[in-house]
N, C-alpha and C positions, 0 to 999 in steps of 0.2 A: 777343400784343397789342402795339402801338405805342401811345407816350403822346406827350400834348404836355403840355409845363411851360408854363404858364400863369403873366401877369407878377408874379403873387403867389405862385409855387411850387405851388401846386396841380395834380396831376399828374391830365391828363384822357386818356380811352381815344381813340383816333384814330378808332375805329367804333363806333356804338352801333344801337340797335334804335327806330325813331321810328314814332310811334302816329296820326297824322294821318289823318283821317278813319274811325278805328274807333271804334265804339261803346263804351259804357263795359263791358259785359257782355263782351264780344267781346273787349277791352282785356286784361282779367284772365286771358283764358286763352292769349291772346297773348304777353304779357309773361312768365308762367311759364315757355312754350313759350321764348321768347326767351332768359332766364335759362338754363334748364336746356341751350340749345342753346351756352352759353360765353359771351352778351354778359353785359357788365356795364357798359353806360351806356343808358338809356331817356332818350326825350326826348318831353314832352309839354307841355301849353299849358293856359292857362284856357279860352281860345276851344275846345279841342278837345273840351271836356264828360266826358273819360275820367281827370280826374287820381285818382280813387278807384279806378277800375280799376287804374290802373297800381300805388295801393299795395296793391290787394289781392292783385295778381300778384306781388309781390315778397314777401309775406308768404307766399305758396302755395310760392314757390319753396324755400323752408327756407334761402337763401341769405343768410350776414351781411350786415347793413345798410353795414359798414364796408367791404365789397368792390363795393359797387354805386356808380354815379355816376347821379346822377338830374337830370334838367335840364327845366325848367319855364318860362314865359313868363308876362307879365303882358299881359291885353287892354288896348287902347286906352282903352276905355271906363273902366277903372280907373285912370287915370292922373289925378294931383294928389298934392298932399303931405296926408299921412295917408291917404289914400283908396288909393294905389298900396301902402303898408304893411300896412293892413288886409287889403287883396286877397292878399297873399304870407303872411300868417297864414290865411286861410282856405284858399288852396292846402296850408298844411302841415297843416291840418285834413281835409282829404281825401286827401293822400296818406299821412299818418299814418307820416312818415318821420324824424321827429326834426329834421331839417334838408332843406335842398334844396342839392347839390352847387353849380349854377348856375342863376341867375335870369336870365332876359332880360326887354328891353322889347318886346315882338312887332314893333312898328311904329315910325318915325319921324314918328308924326303926334301931333296934339292937345299938350298939354303935357309933353313929354318930359323936360325940365329938372326940371321939380317932381318928376316921377315918379321920376327917377333921384335925387335929394335921399333919396328914399325907401328907394329902392335902395342908396344908400350906408349909411343906417341898419340897414336889414336886415342889410347886412352886417358891420356895426360890431357889432352886438347878436347875432352869431354865428347867425340865422335860416340864412343861407347862406353858402357857404364861397365862391364868385364869384359875380360879377356880368358881365353885357354885356348886348346889344342883338341884336336882330334886321333883318333888313331896312332896312338903314341905308346910303345910300349914301357915297361917300366924303367928302363936303362934309358932310354930316349927322355924319357919325362924327366928323372934324375940330373939327365945332363943338362936340362934346359931349365930347371928349376935351381941346379947349382949357379949357372952364369948369368941368369935374368937378372934385372933389378926389380921388376915385377913379375912375381911367379905367378904360372896360370892358375886358374881359379878353376878351372874344370877340365875334365879329359871324358871326351866322348869315344866310347870302345862298342865293340861287338859285344853284345851281354845278354842272355836269354837263358833259360833254364838247361839247356845242354852245355854250353860254357860260360860258368857263373863267375870267374874271373876273380876268385877269393885273393890269390897273390896279387893282381894288377888291384883289388882294390885295398888290401893294407896296406901296397904302398903308395896309394893316392891320399890314404887316412893320416900316414905319415908325414905326407909331406904338405896336407892343406890343402889337397885337392879335389874336389866334388868329383863322383863317379856319375856319368849319363851314358847309358845304354842307347846304340841304333842297335836296329833289329831285335827287339825284346820279343818278336814272336817266331825268329830264326828264320825269317824269310819264309817261314812255312816248309822247312827243310825237316827232314827225319818225321815225317807224316806228324808235322807238330800238331793242329787242330784236332786229328785222333789218337792224341797220345791216352790210353787207358787210365793212366795213373791221375791225368788232370783233368779227365773227364769222370771218373770217380768221385775226386774231392771236389768239382764245381757242383757234380749233381745233390752232394750233402749241402751246399751252402745256396743252388738255387742261382749259381752262376755258370759262365762258361769257360772254357778251356784257357782262351786270353785274358780273361777276367782272373782266372788262377794265378797264372804267369806273371801278369801285371802285379798282382798283391804281393805274389814271393820275391819280385825285385824290388819292390816300394819297401819291404820290410826288412830288406836287406841296404836300406839306405842308397839305392839305387834310381837316379832321374831315368826316367821314360818318356819316350817319342812315340808311340803305335801310330801306326798310317794307315789309314782306309779312305775309299772316295764314295762310302756309302754312309749317309747321315745316320742310320739305325745302329750302325757298328760304330761310329765315333760316340752315339749315347751311350752304346756298351762299354765300350773302353774306358770312358771316364766315371762308370759306375763301380768304383772298385775301394771306395773308403767308408763303407757302410756295412763290412764282414772283416772278421779277423780269420786268419789261418791259427790251426792249433799247433803245438810244439811238435806233436807226431805227424803231422801232416807238412809241416816244412822240413823235416828231416827226411820224409819219403820222397819230397821233391828234390832235396839236395843230393839225392842218389842220381839222379838223371845228369848232373854234371859228366860230361865226356872231358873236361878240362883241354878242348882244343877248339878252333874255329870250324865251322862249317857252313860260313857264308863267305866270306872273303878273306883267306890266309896270308896274313901279311909278311909269314916266314916262307912262303913260297915264292923260290927265285925266278921262277918260271912267269909267274903271275905277276910280279912286282918288275920284272923285266919289261913286262910288254906295259904296263902302268906307265914307266919311266922312259920309255922309248915316244910313247903317244905324247906326254908331258915335253918331251925334249922337242918334239914336232911343234906343237903349239907355240913354244917359245921362238922357236925358229921362224914360225911363219906369223909371228906377231898376233895370233889369235888370242 
């Protein structure tokens, strides 16, 4: 396994297992399988509704807690001074892991500055070992870094071969923020798994399309969290540290970059308007 040293000195695995859109019961089995395969980082979120399953899978694995790196995210409806801190404690209760290794703010909406002050408090109190954000564009990230007492250590954003996020990556590096990818397989869009270039390069190395894509992102210094519910795919996705891409192969993959979202475009006003109305409804109903 390769590791990234965060700005506070915490060592974070470069590759982990994501549980987005997996129900709580299935999550327990998947997390246990992933840990058995050799994964040591699990990425979940309050909004996924499966933190309890993650914790149960960790317990069932029998692997010592200090060998694992647990990531979760505060949902937007839980932003607010006091409210965010309480939600982190609830996440800890559901996970039952003693602490959370990395807690992120899930989106750059609502009062994320107030939420961040609670994140800093949770960090100071030892509830979490590192704090960061998700889906923050370069200007929002700069805004938070400028006014925070403790700067975010990680920013998790949509990143894959079709949107390689070079501009955002450069800005993160300048701010000392680690770049973490969600959707490293582009959620299957653009016929990702049938991409002829990735398949050609994969054949040269005896690797799959997914393995080539993961190795490419890792070479860029991007942390990845591929998701699958199948044990054999978990094994496959983890087997990316035994080969190297050539400079020519990396140059050709770089040309796949469309420089735009193909999964969830945070610049789409209609899309985000719907999200914010949903969050507003959650807040008003106390959900």
